[in-house]
All heavy atoms as TSV, in Angstrom:
chain	resi	resn	atom	element	x	y	z
A	1	MET	N	N	118.633	70.889	94.514
A	1	MET	CA	C	118.404	72.356	94.395
A	1	MET	C	C	119.677	73.172	94.822
A	1	MET	O	O	120.329	72.736	95.611
A	1	MET	CB	C	117.216	72.747	95.253
A	1	MET	CG	C	116.114	73.352	94.470
A	1	MET	SD	S	114.717	73.777	95.561
A	1	MET	CE	C	113.409	73.282	94.523
A	2	GLU	N	N	119.802	74.208	94.035
A	2	GLU	CA	C	120.927	75.051	94.290
A	2	GLU	C	C	120.711	76.009	95.490
A	2	GLU	O	O	119.637	76.479	95.729
A	2	GLU	CB	C	121.111	75.823	93.043
A	2	GLU	CG	C	122.270	76.655	92.855
A	2	GLU	CD	C	122.358	77.328	91.526
A	2	GLU	OE1	O	121.603	76.875	90.610
A	2	GLU	OE2	O	123.056	78.295	91.362
A	3	LEU	N	N	121.784	76.205	96.260
A	3	LEU	CA	C	121.759	77.126	97.371
A	3	LEU	C	C	122.296	78.468	96.901
A	3	LEU	O	O	122.954	78.561	95.922
A	3	LEU	CB	C	122.611	76.629	98.535
A	3	LEU	CG	C	122.180	75.347	99.190
A	3	LEU	CD1	C	123.128	74.905	100.236
A	3	LEU	CD2	C	120.741	75.361	99.672
A	4	SER	N	N	121.957	79.477	97.671
A	4	SER	CA	C	122.468	80.859	97.372
A	4	SER	C	C	123.930	80.938	97.674
A	4	SER	O	O	124.587	79.958	98.162
A	4	SER	CB	C	121.724	81.914	98.196
A	4	SER	OG	O	122.185	81.774	99.508
A	5	ALA	N	N	124.533	82.009	97.317
A	5	ALA	CA	C	125.921	82.231	97.594
A	5	ALA	C	C	126.322	82.170	99.045
A	5	ALA	O	O	127.355	81.868	99.409
A	5	ALA	CB	C	126.394	83.609	96.989
A	6	LYS	N	N	125.305	82.544	99.887
A	6	LYS	CA	C	125.509	82.432	101.345
A	6	LYS	C	C	125.169	81.064	101.882
A	6	LYS	O	O	125.074	80.862	103.092
A	6	LYS	CB	C	124.585	83.490	102.053
A	6	LYS	CG	C	124.917	84.966	101.716
A	6	LYS	CD	C	123.997	85.887	102.461
A	6	LYS	CE	C	124.304	87.332	102.259
A	6	LYS	NZ	N	123.466	88.198	102.934
A	7	GLY	N	N	124.840	80.104	101.016
A	7	GLY	CA	C	124.517	78.738	101.415
A	7	GLY	C	C	123.148	78.617	101.983
A	7	GLY	O	O	122.853	77.733	102.765
A	8	LYS	N	N	122.293	79.594	101.658
A	8	LYS	CA	C	120.943	79.569	102.176
A	8	LYS	C	C	119.869	79.176	101.142
A	8	LYS	O	O	120.097	79.254	99.914
A	8	LYS	CB	C	120.527	80.882	102.785
A	8	LYS	CG	C	121.426	81.187	103.968
A	8	LYS	CD	C	120.710	82.234	104.857
A	8	LYS	CE	C	121.442	82.390	106.144
A	8	LYS	NZ	N	120.613	82.901	107.082
A	9	MET	N	N	118.700	78.761	101.621
A	9	MET	CA	C	117.595	78.488	100.829
A	9	MET	C	C	116.376	78.769	101.641
A	9	MET	O	O	116.420	78.578	102.857
A	9	MET	CB	C	117.638	76.957	100.475
A	9	MET	CG	C	116.552	76.603	99.540
A	9	MET	SD	S	116.720	74.846	99.350
A	9	MET	CE	C	116.430	74.692	97.590
A	10	PRO	N	N	115.309	79.363	101.236
A	10	PRO	CA	C	115.101	79.762	99.835
A	10	PRO	C	C	115.869	81.083	99.534
A	10	PRO	O	O	116.349	81.795	100.393
A	10	PRO	CB	C	113.595	80.020	99.742
A	10	PRO	CG	C	113.189	80.416	101.083
A	10	PRO	CD	C	114.122	79.699	101.968
A	11	TRP	N	N	115.943	81.305	98.237
A	11	TRP	CA	C	116.640	82.600	97.729
A	11	TRP	C	C	116.044	82.934	96.387
A	11	TRP	O	O	115.362	82.113	95.765
A	11	TRP	CB	C	118.033	82.422	97.665
A	11	TRP	CG	C	118.639	81.346	96.674
A	11	TRP	CD1	C	118.639	80.087	96.906
A	11	TRP	CD2	C	119.085	81.619	95.440
A	11	TRP	NE1	N	119.191	79.422	95.874
A	11	TRP	CE2	C	119.484	80.283	94.899
A	11	TRP	CE3	C	119.258	82.754	94.594
A	11	TRP	CZ2	C	119.988	80.188	93.562
A	11	TRP	CZ3	C	119.828	82.560	93.362
A	11	TRP	CH2	C	120.128	81.260	92.906
A	12	ILE	N	N	116.066	84.135	96.074
A	12	ILE	CA	C	115.535	84.703	94.717
A	12	ILE	C	C	116.606	85.576	94.105
A	12	ILE	O	O	117.551	86.107	94.751
A	12	ILE	CB	C	114.235	85.521	94.941
A	12	ILE	CG1	C	114.498	86.785	95.812
A	12	ILE	CG2	C	113.098	84.611	95.531
A	12	ILE	CD1	C	113.297	87.712	95.877
A	13	THR	N	N	116.444	85.651	92.768
A	13	THR	CA	C	117.238	86.596	92.052
A	13	THR	C	C	116.321	87.582	91.415
A	13	THR	O	O	115.391	87.100	90.679
A	13	THR	CB	C	118.118	85.907	91.011
A	13	THR	OG1	O	119.056	85.010	91.621
A	13	THR	CG2	C	118.910	86.914	90.179
A	14	TYR	N	N	116.427	88.862	91.648
A	14	TYR	CA	C	115.574	89.862	91.120
A	14	TYR	C	C	116.359	90.990	90.532
A	14	TYR	O	O	117.187	91.535	91.246
A	14	TYR	CB	C	114.630	90.389	92.183
A	14	TYR	CG	C	113.621	91.423	91.784
A	14	TYR	CD1	C	112.494	90.939	91.170
A	14	TYR	CD2	C	113.856	92.780	91.944
A	14	TYR	CE1	C	111.521	91.948	90.650
A	14	TYR	CE2	C	112.961	93.766	91.471
A	14	TYR	CZ	C	111.834	93.293	90.871
A	14	TYR	OH	O	110.850	94.183	90.409
A	15	ASN	N	N	116.258	91.219	89.240
A	15	ASN	CA	C	117.057	92.235	88.522
A	15	ASN	C	C	118.529	92.024	88.770
A	15	ASN	O	O	119.293	92.924	89.168
A	15	ASN	CB	C	116.685	93.652	88.912
A	15	ASN	CG	C	115.361	94.061	88.417
A	15	ASN	OD1	O	114.882	93.438	87.407
A	15	ASN	ND2	N	114.716	95.001	88.942
A	16	ASN	N	N	118.915	90.749	88.582
A	16	ASN	CA	C	120.421	90.382	88.855
A	16	ASN	C	C	120.872	90.536	90.254
A	16	ASN	O	O	122.126	90.585	90.499
A	16	ASN	CB	C	121.352	91.053	87.895
A	16	ASN	CG	C	121.040	90.672	86.439
A	16	ASN	OD1	O	120.859	89.504	86.174
A	16	ASN	ND2	N	121.080	91.573	85.558
A	17	GLN	N	N	119.994	90.655	91.216
A	17	GLN	CA	C	120.387	90.784	92.585
A	17	GLN	C	C	119.830	89.559	93.296
A	17	GLN	O	O	118.704	89.218	93.302
A	17	GLN	CB	C	119.781	92.092	93.253
A	17	GLN	CG	C	120.062	92.326	94.657
A	17	GLN	CD	C	119.431	93.525	95.268
A	17	GLN	OE1	O	118.692	94.230	94.536
A	17	GLN	NE2	N	119.681	93.836	96.523
A	18	ASP	N	N	120.869	88.868	93.994
A	18	ASP	CA	C	120.422	87.687	94.898
A	18	ASP	C	C	120.034	88.130	96.213
A	18	ASP	O	O	120.745	88.878	96.892
A	18	ASP	CB	C	121.552	86.761	94.904
A	18	ASP	CG	C	121.849	86.039	93.662
A	18	ASP	OD1	O	120.998	86.032	92.723
A	18	ASP	OD2	O	123.024	85.437	93.434
A	19	ILE	N	N	118.949	87.571	96.681
A	19	ILE	CA	C	118.472	87.833	98.028
A	19	ILE	C	C	118.214	86.418	98.689
A	19	ILE	O	O	117.521	85.629	98.162
A	19	ILE	CB	C	117.109	88.633	97.955
A	19	ILE	CG1	C	117.316	89.968	97.452
A	19	ILE	CG2	C	116.588	88.833	99.496
A	19	ILE	CD1	C	116.928	90.025	95.986
A	20	SER	N	N	118.912	86.182	99.818
A	20	SER	CA	C	118.881	84.925	100.465
A	20	SER	C	C	118.060	85.025	101.744
A	20	SER	O	O	117.962	86.142	102.296
A	20	SER	CB	C	120.286	84.508	100.901
A	20	SER	OG	O	121.181	84.395	99.813
A	21	ASP	N	N	117.548	83.885	102.221
A	21	ASP	CA	C	116.822	83.783	103.421
A	21	ASP	C	C	115.399	84.245	103.214
A	21	ASP	O	O	115.120	85.231	102.637
A	21	ASP	CB	C	117.498	84.597	104.564
A	21	ASP	CG	C	116.853	84.276	105.867
A	21	ASP	OD1	O	117.339	83.265	106.507
A	21	ASP	OD2	O	115.956	84.989	106.342
A	22	SER	N	N	114.487	83.460	103.627
A	22	SER	CA	C	113.010	83.747	103.425
A	22	SER	C	C	112.543	85.095	103.957
A	22	SER	O	O	111.879	85.854	103.301
A	22	SER	CB	C	112.134	82.683	103.934
A	22	SER	OG	O	112.354	82.535	105.341
A	23	GLN	N	N	113.055	85.479	105.135
A	23	GLN	CA	C	112.588	86.787	105.690
A	23	GLN	C	C	113.176	87.886	104.872
A	23	GLN	O	O	112.490	88.880	104.612
A	23	GLN	CB	C	113.022	86.865	107.162
A	23	GLN	CG	C	112.549	88.116	107.854
A	23	GLN	CD	C	110.966	88.187	107.909
A	23	GLN	OE1	O	110.234	87.163	107.992
A	23	GLN	NE2	N	110.469	89.282	107.702
A	24	PHE	N	N	114.428	87.864	104.430
A	24	PHE	CA	C	115.051	88.884	103.627
A	24	PHE	C	C	114.273	88.997	102.336
A	24	PHE	O	O	114.089	90.074	101.737
A	24	PHE	CB	C	116.446	88.676	103.443
A	24	PHE	CG	C	117.323	88.869	104.630
A	24	PHE	CD1	C	118.329	88.074	104.905
A	24	PHE	CD2	C	117.018	89.927	105.574
A	24	PHE	CE1	C	119.171	88.272	106.040
A	24	PHE	CE2	C	117.802	90.067	106.733
A	24	PHE	CZ	C	118.852	89.234	106.885
A	25	CYS	N	N	113.903	87.813	101.649
A	25	CYS	CA	C	113.162	87.840	100.447
A	25	CYS	C	C	111.830	88.494	100.539
A	25	CYS	O	O	111.467	89.323	99.822
A	25	CYS	CB	C	112.899	86.500	99.992
A	25	CYS	SG	S	114.416	85.514	99.426
A	26	ILE	N	N	111.108	88.187	101.600
A	26	ILE	CA	C	109.823	88.786	101.917
A	26	ILE	C	C	110.000	90.339	102.107
A	26	ILE	O	O	109.236	91.061	101.457
A	26	ILE	CB	C	109.154	88.145	103.142
A	26	ILE	CG1	C	108.727	86.693	102.887
A	26	ILE	CG2	C	107.893	88.955	103.605
A	26	ILE	CD1	C	108.400	85.877	104.050
A	27	GLU	N	N	110.845	90.744	102.958
A	27	GLU	CA	C	111.088	92.083	103.236
A	27	GLU	C	C	111.500	92.969	101.917
A	27	GLU	O	O	111.043	94.000	101.731
A	27	GLU	CB	C	112.164	92.399	104.307
A	27	GLU	CG	C	111.663	91.934	105.692
A	27	GLU	CD	C	112.772	91.870	106.725
A	27	GLU	OE1	O	113.970	92.337	106.487
A	27	GLU	OE2	O	112.488	91.429	107.819
A	28	PHE	N	N	112.393	92.317	101.182
A	28	PHE	CA	C	112.780	92.894	99.904
A	28	PHE	C	C	111.653	93.131	98.936
A	28	PHE	O	O	111.454	94.194	98.424
A	28	PHE	CB	C	113.883	92.034	99.215
A	28	PHE	CG	C	114.283	92.579	97.831
A	28	PHE	CD1	C	115.249	93.563	97.713
A	28	PHE	CD2	C	113.685	92.068	96.746
A	28	PHE	CE1	C	115.549	94.042	96.459
A	28	PHE	CE2	C	114.009	92.498	95.458
A	28	PHE	CZ	C	114.956	93.577	95.316
A	29	LEU	N	N	110.824	92.064	98.742
A	29	LEU	CA	C	109.716	92.161	97.850
A	29	LEU	C	C	108.686	93.144	98.374
A	29	LEU	O	O	107.978	93.887	97.520
A	29	LEU	CB	C	109.065	90.780	97.581
A	29	LEU	CG	C	110.043	89.859	96.792
A	29	LEU	CD1	C	109.414	88.389	96.859
A	29	LEU	CD2	C	110.234	90.283	95.399
A	30	MET	N	N	108.394	93.213	99.656
A	30	MET	CA	C	107.419	94.131	100.150
A	30	MET	C	C	107.926	95.562	99.947
A	30	MET	O	O	107.112	96.386	99.522
A	30	MET	CB	C	107.253	93.860	101.645
A	30	MET	CG	C	106.442	92.647	102.034
A	30	MET	SD	S	106.413	92.241	103.797
A	30	MET	CE	C	105.942	93.714	104.555
A	31	LYS	N	N	109.180	95.819	100.092
A	31	LYS	CA	C	109.712	97.128	99.862
A	31	LYS	C	C	109.707	97.491	98.329
A	31	LYS	O	O	109.261	98.555	97.956
A	31	LYS	CB	C	111.207	97.244	100.383
A	31	LYS	CG	C	111.766	98.605	100.215
A	31	LYS	CD	C	113.094	98.699	100.807
A	31	LYS	CE	C	113.813	100.049	100.666
A	31	LYS	NZ	N	115.103	100.052	101.105
A	32	GLU	N	N	110.049	96.500	97.491
A	32	GLU	CA	C	110.271	96.701	96.044
A	32	GLU	C	C	108.857	97.033	95.505
A	32	GLU	O	O	108.768	97.892	94.574
A	32	GLU	CB	C	110.842	95.457	95.448
A	32	GLU	CG	C	111.148	95.594	93.911
A	32	GLU	CD	C	112.257	96.544	93.650
A	32	GLU	OE1	O	113.163	96.818	94.483
A	32	GLU	OE2	O	112.273	97.085	92.562
A	33	PHE	N	N	107.782	96.326	95.970
A	33	PHE	CA	C	106.441	96.519	95.413
A	33	PHE	C	C	105.572	97.340	96.248
A	33	PHE	O	O	104.327	97.429	95.993
A	33	PHE	CB	C	105.839	95.192	95.025
A	33	PHE	CG	C	106.536	94.431	93.948
A	33	PHE	CD1	C	107.398	93.363	94.326
A	33	PHE	CD2	C	106.466	94.775	92.656
A	33	PHE	CE1	C	108.185	92.791	93.333
A	33	PHE	CE2	C	107.106	94.155	91.630
A	33	PHE	CZ	C	108.002	93.122	91.946
A	34	ASN	N	N	106.154	97.938	97.280
A	34	ASN	CA	C	105.405	98.806	98.219
A	34	ASN	C	C	104.055	98.125	98.810
A	34	ASN	O	O	103.034	98.676	98.651
A	34	ASN	CB	C	105.017	100.127	97.524
A	34	ASN	CG	C	104.594	101.187	98.488
A	34	ASN	OD1	O	105.052	101.202	99.698
A	34	ASN	ND2	N	103.748	102.101	98.060
A	35	LYS	N	N	104.320	96.907	99.321
A	35	LYS	CA	C	103.152	96.134	99.861
A	35	LYS	C	C	103.486	95.769	101.293
A	35	LYS	O	O	104.640	95.434	101.647
A	35	LYS	CB	C	102.996	94.902	99.104
A	35	LYS	CG	C	102.562	95.109	97.586
A	35	LYS	CD	C	101.117	95.532	97.551
A	35	LYS	CE	C	100.689	95.713	96.113
A	35	LYS	NZ	N	99.397	96.307	96.026
A	36	ASP	N	N	102.542	95.863	102.185
A	36	ASP	CA	C	102.661	95.367	103.493
A	36	ASP	C	C	101.697	94.194	103.732
A	36	ASP	O	O	100.573	94.355	103.776
A	36	ASP	CB	C	102.342	96.486	104.519
A	36	ASP	CG	C	102.532	96.058	105.946
A	36	ASP	OD1	O	102.864	94.952	106.165
A	36	ASP	OD2	O	102.345	96.848	106.832
A	37	LEU	N	N	102.323	93.030	103.792
A	37	LEU	CA	C	101.487	91.774	103.807
A	37	LEU	C	C	100.752	91.590	105.097
A	37	LEU	O	O	99.870	90.746	105.229
A	37	LEU	CB	C	102.358	90.586	103.471
A	37	LEU	CG	C	103.050	90.581	102.121
A	37	LEU	CD1	C	103.951	89.407	101.991
A	37	LEU	CD2	C	102.062	90.709	101.042
A	38	SER	N	N	101.136	92.309	106.144
A	38	SER	CA	C	100.469	92.131	107.411
A	38	SER	C	C	99.790	93.492	107.913
A	38	SER	O	O	99.604	93.570	109.125
A	38	SER	CB	C	101.422	91.605	108.430
A	38	SER	OG	O	102.645	92.569	108.532
A	39	ASN	N	N	99.498	94.332	107.009
A	39	ASN	CA	C	98.944	95.657	107.416
A	39	ASN	C	C	97.527	95.445	108.053
A	39	ASN	O	O	97.013	96.243	108.720
A	39	ASN	CB	C	98.835	96.612	106.295
A	39	ASN	CG	C	97.972	96.173	105.124
A	39	ASN	OD1	O	97.522	95.050	105.114
A	39	ASN	ND2	N	97.792	97.088	104.205
A	40	HIS	N	N	96.902	94.273	107.809
A	40	HIS	CA	C	95.596	93.995	108.359
A	40	HIS	C	C	95.626	93.373	109.779
A	40	HIS	O	O	94.612	93.144	110.419
A	40	HIS	CB	C	94.766	93.123	107.405
A	40	HIS	CG	C	95.475	91.688	107.296
A	40	HIS	ND1	N	96.646	91.539	106.582
A	40	HIS	CD2	C	95.084	90.521	107.733
A	40	HIS	CE1	C	96.859	90.286	106.586
A	40	HIS	NE2	N	96.055	89.634	107.365
A	41	LEU	N	N	96.807	93.113	110.215
A	41	LEU	CA	C	97.061	92.477	111.592
A	41	LEU	C	C	97.313	93.480	112.640
A	41	LEU	O	O	97.971	94.507	112.391
A	41	LEU	CB	C	98.173	91.428	111.496
A	41	LEU	CG	C	98.086	90.354	110.432
A	41	LEU	CD1	C	99.346	89.519	110.486
A	41	LEU	CD2	C	96.901	89.489	110.702
A	42	ILE	N	N	96.776	93.169	113.823
A	42	ILE	CA	C	97.160	94.022	114.948
A	42	ILE	C	C	98.540	93.598	115.470
A	42	ILE	O	O	99.101	92.570	115.040
A	42	ILE	CB	C	96.136	93.913	116.096
A	42	ILE	CG1	C	95.935	92.511	116.668
A	42	ILE	CG2	C	94.770	94.464	115.635
A	42	ILE	CD1	C	95.072	92.403	117.901
A	43	LEU	N	N	99.188	94.328	116.349
A	43	LEU	CA	C	100.535	94.129	116.732
A	43	LEU	C	C	100.718	92.758	117.303
A	43	LEU	O	O	101.764	92.041	116.961
A	43	LEU	CB	C	100.907	95.194	117.800
A	43	LEU	CG	C	102.400	95.208	118.228
A	43	LEU	CD1	C	103.247	95.402	116.983
A	43	LEU	CD2	C	102.637	96.312	119.204
A	44	SER	N	N	99.819	92.232	118.120
A	44	SER	CA	C	100.040	90.940	118.708
A	44	SER	C	C	99.931	89.835	117.644
A	44	SER	O	O	100.645	88.841	117.701
A	44	SER	CB	C	98.935	90.632	119.828
A	44	SER	OG	O	97.708	90.726	119.295
A	45	GLN	N	N	99.080	90.036	116.673
A	45	GLN	CA	C	99.004	89.018	115.504
A	45	GLN	C	C	100.292	89.068	114.663
A	45	GLN	O	O	100.714	88.023	114.205
A	45	GLN	CB	C	97.752	89.366	114.721
A	45	GLN	CG	C	96.468	89.057	115.299
A	45	GLN	CD	C	95.324	89.578	114.563
A	45	GLN	OE1	O	95.422	90.624	113.939
A	45	GLN	NE2	N	94.214	88.895	114.669
A	46	ARG	N	N	100.828	90.251	114.533
A	46	ARG	CA	C	102.157	90.330	113.748
A	46	ARG	C	C	103.222	89.550	114.546
A	46	ARG	O	O	103.992	88.866	113.911
A	46	ARG	CB	C	102.493	91.806	113.563
A	46	ARG	CG	C	101.686	92.450	112.489
A	46	ARG	CD	C	102.212	93.981	112.491
A	46	ARG	NE	N	101.344	94.742	111.631
A	46	ARG	CZ	C	101.692	95.555	110.665
A	46	ARG	NH1	N	102.972	95.693	110.331
A	46	ARG	NH2	N	100.796	96.206	109.993
A	47	ALA	N	N	103.197	89.692	115.772
A	47	ALA	CA	C	104.246	89.040	116.592
A	47	ALA	C	C	104.036	87.488	116.550
A	47	ALA	O	O	105.060	86.778	116.324
A	47	ALA	CB	C	104.133	89.446	118.067
A	48	ILE	N	N	102.812	87.015	116.563
A	48	ILE	CA	C	102.538	85.581	116.431
A	48	ILE	C	C	102.973	85.129	115.012
A	48	ILE	O	O	103.561	84.007	114.927
A	48	ILE	CB	C	101.121	85.301	116.750
A	48	ILE	CG1	C	100.748	85.582	118.216
A	48	ILE	CG2	C	100.734	83.823	116.355
A	48	ILE	CD1	C	99.317	85.575	118.528
A	49	ALA	N	N	102.663	85.870	114.038
A	49	ALA	CA	C	103.034	85.426	112.721
A	49	ALA	C	C	104.594	85.346	112.539
A	49	ALA	O	O	105.075	84.413	111.941
A	49	ALA	CB	C	102.454	86.492	111.642
A	50	ARG	N	N	105.278	86.319	113.083
A	50	ARG	CA	C	106.759	86.313	113.056
A	50	ARG	C	C	107.254	85.120	113.793
A	50	ARG	O	O	108.194	84.436	113.298
A	50	ARG	CB	C	107.226	87.603	113.613
A	50	ARG	CG	C	108.746	87.732	113.790
A	50	ARG	CD	C	109.411	88.136	112.524
A	50	ARG	NE	N	110.811	88.382	112.792
A	50	ARG	CZ	C	111.762	88.091	111.968
A	50	ARG	NH1	N	111.437	87.529	110.875
A	50	ARG	NH2	N	113.030	88.341	112.343
A	51	ALA	N	N	106.639	84.778	114.952
A	51	ALA	CA	C	107.089	83.653	115.724
A	51	ALA	C	C	106.946	82.367	115.037
A	51	ALA	O	O	107.843	81.491	114.936
A	51	ALA	CB	C	106.386	83.576	117.057
A	52	PHE	N	N	105.829	82.189	114.290
A	52	PHE	CA	C	105.552	81.020	113.528
A	52	PHE	C	C	106.505	80.894	112.367
A	52	PHE	O	O	106.991	79.758	112.103
A	52	PHE	CB	C	104.076	80.946	113.028
A	52	PHE	CG	C	103.106	80.253	114.023
A	52	PHE	CD1	C	102.348	80.969	114.961
A	52	PHE	CD2	C	103.039	78.908	114.021
A	52	PHE	CE1	C	101.569	80.370	115.842
A	52	PHE	CE2	C	102.184	78.252	114.927
A	52	PHE	CZ	C	101.447	78.990	115.810
A	53	LEU	N	N	106.788	81.953	111.756
A	53	LEU	CA	C	107.845	81.981	110.620
A	53	LEU	C	C	109.157	81.478	111.113
A	53	LEU	O	O	109.744	80.604	110.441
A	53	LEU	CB	C	107.906	83.313	109.987
A	53	LEU	CG	C	108.894	83.502	108.897
A	53	LEU	CD1	C	108.530	82.671	107.692
A	53	LEU	CD2	C	109.015	84.968	108.549
A	54	LYS	N	N	109.617	82.074	112.218
A	54	LYS	CA	C	110.939	81.678	112.681
A	54	LYS	C	C	110.915	80.269	113.142
A	54	LYS	O	O	111.894	79.492	112.982
A	54	LYS	CB	C	111.394	82.663	113.802
A	54	LYS	CG	C	111.733	84.036	113.323
A	54	LYS	CD	C	112.443	84.044	112.037
A	54	LYS	CE	C	113.897	84.334	112.097
A	54	LYS	NZ	N	114.598	84.190	110.838
A	55	MET	N	N	109.884	79.869	113.847
A	55	MET	CA	C	109.774	78.485	114.351
A	55	MET	C	C	109.908	77.480	113.197
A	55	MET	O	O	110.530	76.496	113.240
A	55	MET	CB	C	108.515	78.339	115.184
A	55	MET	CG	C	108.380	76.934	115.737
A	55	MET	SD	S	106.829	76.703	116.757
A	55	MET	CE	C	105.559	76.941	115.501
A	56	THR	N	N	109.168	77.777	112.206
A	56	THR	CA	C	109.081	76.857	111.004
A	56	THR	C	C	110.523	76.735	110.385
A	56	THR	O	O	110.983	75.757	110.025
A	56	THR	CB	C	108.048	77.392	109.963
A	56	THR	OG1	O	106.816	77.473	110.593
A	56	THR	CG2	C	107.984	76.473	108.720
A	57	GLU	N	N	111.115	77.934	110.188
A	57	GLU	CA	C	112.415	78.055	109.541
A	57	GLU	C	C	113.408	77.223	110.329
A	57	GLU	O	O	114.199	76.433	109.820
A	57	GLU	CB	C	112.989	79.457	109.410
A	57	GLU	CG	C	112.237	80.235	108.318
A	57	GLU	CD	C	112.714	81.726	108.311
A	57	GLU	OE1	O	113.340	82.153	109.283
A	57	GLU	OE2	O	112.417	82.336	107.337
A	58	GLU	N	N	113.503	77.470	111.677
A	58	GLU	CA	C	114.404	76.713	112.412
A	58	GLU	C	C	114.184	75.244	112.622
A	58	GLU	O	O	115.040	74.485	112.722
A	58	GLU	CB	C	114.496	77.420	113.874
A	58	GLU	CG	C	114.951	78.897	113.839
A	58	GLU	CD	C	116.336	79.006	113.175
A	58	GLU	OE1	O	117.300	78.194	113.399
A	58	GLU	OE2	O	116.506	79.958	112.400
A	59	SER	N	N	112.893	74.890	112.687
A	59	SER	CA	C	112.525	73.485	112.822
A	59	SER	C	C	112.744	72.681	111.546
A	59	SER	O	O	113.020	71.416	111.724
A	59	SER	CB	C	111.072	73.335	113.188
A	59	SER	OG	O	110.788	73.933	114.446
A	60	LEU	N	N	112.755	73.262	110.426
A	60	LEU	CA	C	112.890	72.512	109.105
A	60	LEU	C	C	114.351	72.701	108.548
A	60	LEU	O	O	114.658	72.087	107.611
A	60	LEU	CB	C	111.929	73.024	108.161
A	60	LEU	CG	C	110.463	72.787	108.595
A	60	LEU	CD1	C	109.433	73.288	107.519
A	60	LEU	CD2	C	110.193	71.327	108.770
A	61	ARG	N	N	115.221	73.401	109.241
A	61	ARG	CA	C	116.584	73.665	108.696
A	61	ARG	C	C	117.256	72.351	108.536
A	61	ARG	O	O	118.016	72.261	107.571
A	61	ARG	CB	C	117.326	74.600	109.634
A	61	ARG	CG	C	118.671	74.950	109.224
A	61	ARG	CD	C	119.346	75.751	110.225
A	61	ARG	NE	N	118.600	76.914	110.640
A	61	ARG	CZ	C	118.851	78.183	110.103
A	61	ARG	NH1	N	119.846	78.340	109.267
A	61	ARG	NH2	N	118.072	79.181	110.497
A	62	TRP	N	N	117.152	71.387	109.387
A	62	TRP	CA	C	117.825	70.112	109.309
A	62	TRP	C	C	117.558	69.380	108.064
A	62	TRP	O	O	118.419	68.543	107.588
A	62	TRP	CB	C	117.582	69.266	110.543
A	62	TRP	CG	C	116.136	68.904	110.629
A	62	TRP	CD1	C	115.064	69.607	111.197
A	62	TRP	CD2	C	115.543	67.688	110.107
A	62	TRP	NE1	N	113.919	68.926	111.096
A	62	TRP	CE2	C	114.143	67.751	110.366
A	62	TRP	CE3	C	115.981	66.656	109.379
A	62	TRP	CZ2	C	113.256	66.731	109.938
A	62	TRP	CZ3	C	115.134	65.615	108.988
A	62	TRP	CH2	C	113.763	65.710	109.290
A	63	LEU	N	N	116.451	69.619	107.431
A	63	LEU	CA	C	116.100	68.866	106.140
A	63	LEU	C	C	117.125	69.170	105.048
A	63	LEU	O	O	117.365	68.268	104.263
A	63	LEU	CB	C	114.683	69.367	105.661
A	63	LEU	CG	C	113.523	68.858	106.484
A	63	LEU	CD1	C	112.231	69.424	105.972
A	63	LEU	CD2	C	113.415	67.355	106.448
A	64	TYR	N	N	117.734	70.377	105.028
A	64	TYR	CA	C	118.586	70.649	103.991
A	64	TYR	C	C	119.899	69.830	104.164
A	64	TYR	O	O	120.536	69.506	103.142
A	64	TYR	CB	C	118.975	72.175	104.040
A	64	TYR	CG	C	117.832	72.993	103.694
A	64	TYR	CD1	C	117.306	73.865	104.678
A	64	TYR	CD2	C	117.165	72.993	102.492
A	64	TYR	CE1	C	116.241	74.637	104.472
A	64	TYR	CE2	C	116.041	73.721	102.286
A	64	TYR	CZ	C	115.594	74.611	103.269
A	64	TYR	OH	O	114.482	75.343	103.024
A	65	SER	N	N	120.295	69.409	105.307
A	65	SER	CA	C	121.450	68.597	105.536
A	65	SER	C	C	121.244	67.201	105.059
A	65	SER	O	O	122.226	66.403	104.742
A	65	SER	CB	C	121.868	68.558	107.021
A	65	SER	OG	O	120.819	67.919	107.707
A	66	LEU	N	N	120.021	66.784	104.747
A	66	LEU	CA	C	119.759	65.428	104.261
A	66	LEU	C	C	119.888	65.357	102.761
A	66	LEU	O	O	119.858	64.354	102.091
A	66	LEU	CB	C	118.275	65.030	104.651
A	66	LEU	CG	C	118.002	64.888	106.148
A	66	LEU	CD1	C	116.531	64.627	106.334
A	66	LEU	CD2	C	118.913	63.859	106.771
A	67	ASN	N	N	120.106	66.515	102.093
A	67	ASN	CA	C	120.249	66.602	100.629
A	67	ASN	C	C	119.032	66.047	99.885
A	67	ASN	O	O	119.223	65.424	98.835
A	67	ASN	CB	C	121.513	65.876	100.197
A	67	ASN	CG	C	122.749	66.603	100.643
A	67	ASN	OD1	O	122.810	67.814	100.750
A	67	ASN	ND2	N	123.749	65.893	101.121
A	68	ILE	N	N	117.824	66.149	100.421
A	68	ILE	CA	C	116.722	65.682	99.780
A	68	ILE	C	C	116.187	66.601	98.664
A	68	ILE	O	O	115.244	66.298	97.932
A	68	ILE	CB	C	115.524	65.302	100.749
A	68	ILE	CG1	C	115.074	66.571	101.481
A	68	ILE	CG2	C	115.971	64.224	101.701
A	68	ILE	CD1	C	113.880	66.380	102.332
A	69	PHE	N	N	116.750	67.787	98.596
A	69	PHE	CA	C	116.263	68.793	97.664
A	69	PHE	C	C	117.118	68.751	96.374
A	69	PHE	O	O	116.999	69.638	95.513
A	69	PHE	CB	C	116.315	70.193	98.250
A	69	PHE	CG	C	115.364	70.327	99.437
A	69	PHE	CD1	C	115.852	70.305	100.666
A	69	PHE	CD2	C	114.018	70.479	99.195
A	69	PHE	CE1	C	114.924	70.414	101.834
A	69	PHE	CE2	C	113.095	70.570	100.226
A	69	PHE	CZ	C	113.592	70.544	101.537
A	70	LYS	N	N	117.978	67.802	96.170
A	70	LYS	CA	C	118.807	67.776	94.955
A	70	LYS	C	C	118.056	66.960	93.911
A	70	LYS	O	O	117.280	66.163	94.080
A	70	LYS	CB	C	120.088	67.105	95.262
A	70	LYS	CG	C	121.020	68.020	96.055
A	70	LYS	CD	C	122.347	67.329	96.208
A	70	LYS	CE	C	123.288	68.292	96.994
A	70	LYS	NZ	N	124.613	67.775	97.120
């Protein structure tokens, strides 16, 4: 699998604009389509969701170094 220009994955191209990193992709799409994916959550639940997202990203980062996505 191909990496973004910043060497990151996942990444998207939307209207010829590359967006790297899962969090940036999510934030970009939420803004572009005027959607808040966590508007039903209370503040503490949003914090937990963010923590799980970061924990997952950081814990699985090493998989990319194994080149199993090619």
